[in-house]
C-alpha positions as CSV (number, residue, x, y, z in Angstrom):
1,M,62.1,-21.7,-7.1
2,R,65.1,-20.0,-8.6
3,L,66.5,-19.1,-5.2
4,A,66.2,-22.8,-4.0
5,D,67.8,-24.0,-7.3
6,E,70.7,-21.4,-6.9
7,I,71.3,-22.4,-3.3
8,T,71.4,-26.0,-4.3
9,R,73.9,-25.3,-7.1
10,Q,76.1,-23.3,-4.7
11,L,76.1,-26.0,-2.1
12,G,77.3,-28.4,-4.8
13,Q,80.1,-25.9,-5.7
14,L,81.0,-25.6,-2.0
15,A,81.3,-29.4,-1.7
16,D,83.4,-29.6,-4.8
17,H,85.6,-26.8,-3.6
18,L,85.9,-28.4,-0.1
19,S,87.2,-31.6,-1.6
20,Q,90.1,-29.7,-3.1
21,L,91.2,-27.6,-0.1
22,P,94.2,-28.3,2.1
23,P,93.2,-29.9,5.4
24,P,93.4,-26.8,7.6
25,Q,91.3,-24.7,5.2
26,A,88.8,-27.6,4.8
27,A,88.5,-27.8,8.6
28,Q,87.7,-24.1,8.7
29,V,85.1,-24.4,6.1
30,I,83.5,-27.4,7.8
31,A,83.5,-25.6,11.1
32,R,81.7,-22.6,9.6
33,V,79.2,-24.8,7.7
34,L,78.3,-26.7,10.8
35,D,77.9,-23.7,13.1
36,P,74.4,-24.1,14.5
37,D,73.7,-20.4,14.6
38,T,75.3,-19.0,11.5
39,G,76.2,-21.9,9.3
40,V,74.6,-23.8,6.5
41,L,73.4,-26.6,8.8
42,G,71.7,-24.1,11.1
43,G,70.1,-22.4,8.0
44,V,68.9,-25.7,6.7
45,T,67.5,-26.6,10.1
46,H,65.6,-23.3,10.2
47,L,64.3,-23.8,6.7
48,V,63.0,-27.2,7.5
49,A,61.4,-25.9,10.7
50,T,59.7,-23.1,8.7
51,G,58.5,-25.8,6.3
52,S,57.1,-27.7,9.2
53,V,55.1,-24.7,10.4
54,F,53.7,-24.3,6.8
55,A,52.9,-28.0,6.6
56,K,51.1,-28.0,10.0
57,D,48.9,-25.1,8.8
58,Q,48.2,-26.9,5.5
59,A,47.5,-30.2,7.3
60,E,45.0,-28.5,9.6
61,R,43.2,-27.1,6.5
62,G,43.2,-30.6,4.9
63,A,45.5,-29.6,2.0
64,L,48.4,-31.9,3.1
65,P,48.3,-35.2,4.9
66,A,49.2,-35.0,8.6
67,E,52.1,-37.4,7.8
68,A,53.8,-34.7,5.8
69,W,53.7,-32.3,8.7
70,L,54.9,-35.0,11.1
71,A,57.8,-36.0,8.8
72,L,58.9,-32.4,8.6
73,G,58.7,-32.1,12.3
74,R,60.8,-35.2,12.8
75,A,63.3,-33.9,10.3
76,T,63.6,-30.6,12.1
77,N,64.2,-32.5,15.4
78,E,66.8,-34.8,13.9
79,L,68.6,-31.9,12.2
80,H,68.6,-30.0,15.5
81,D,70.0,-33.0,17.4
82,I,72.7,-33.5,14.7
83,A,73.7,-29.9,14.9
84,L,74.0,-30.2,18.7
85,D,76.2,-33.3,18.3
86,L,78.4,-31.7,15.7
87,D,78.7,-28.4,17.7
88,E,80.7,-30.4,20.2
89,H,83.4,-30.7,17.6
90,K,83.4,-27.2,16.2
91,D,86.3,-26.0,18.5
92,T,88.4,-28.9,17.4
93,L,87.8,-28.2,13.7
94,Q,88.6,-24.5,14.3
95,R,91.9,-25.5,16.0
96,V,92.8,-27.8,13.2
97,G,92.0,-25.0,10.8
98,A,94.2,-22.6,12.7
99,Q,97.3,-24.9,12.4
100,P,99.8,-24.0,9.7
101,A,99.5,-26.1,6.6
102,T,103.1,-27.3,6.8
103,T,104.2,-28.6,10.2
104,T,107.2,-30.6,11.3
105,A,105.4,-32.2,14.2
106,K,104.5,-35.8,14.0
107,P,100.9,-36.2,12.9
108,P,98.5,-37.9,15.4
109,G,98.0,-41.6,15.2
110,P,94.9,-43.0,13.5
111,A,91.8,-42.9,15.6
112,P,89.0,-45.5,15.6
113,L,86.4,-44.4,13.1
114,V,83.4,-46.1,14.9
115,V,82.2,-44.6,18.1
116,R,79.1,-46.2,19.7
117,R,76.8,-43.8,21.4
118,H,74.4,-44.9,24.1
119,R,71.1,-43.0,24.3
C-alpha cells in the first residue's frame, strides 16, 4: 500500500512540475511519460492488465464479481488503445522538446483543437 501511495504522490509532483516547465522541456517529459514501452502510461497499462489477471482468478473463485474482472479488462484495452493513439505523436513531442527554448522563428499558427475520428 505504501508503494502505491508513494507512486501516486510522485505522479502528483510530476504533474505540478510539468505545469511549470518551459514548453520544450514539458514536451520532452510528456513524450517520456507517454512512451508505451518505458513510460508511465505503459507502466499503468501493465499494472491494470496485471490487476485484470488477478481479478479473473478471483472472479473464477467467486471472491469477486465477474463485472470487476470485465471492467479491468475493458480498462486495460482502452489504455492500450489510448497508448497506441498517443504513440503516433511521440516523435512530434520529441522534436518540439529538442527545439531551443528561445527561437526567432515565427511560431506556427493555431491549430483546430477538435479532431473527429471515425472508427
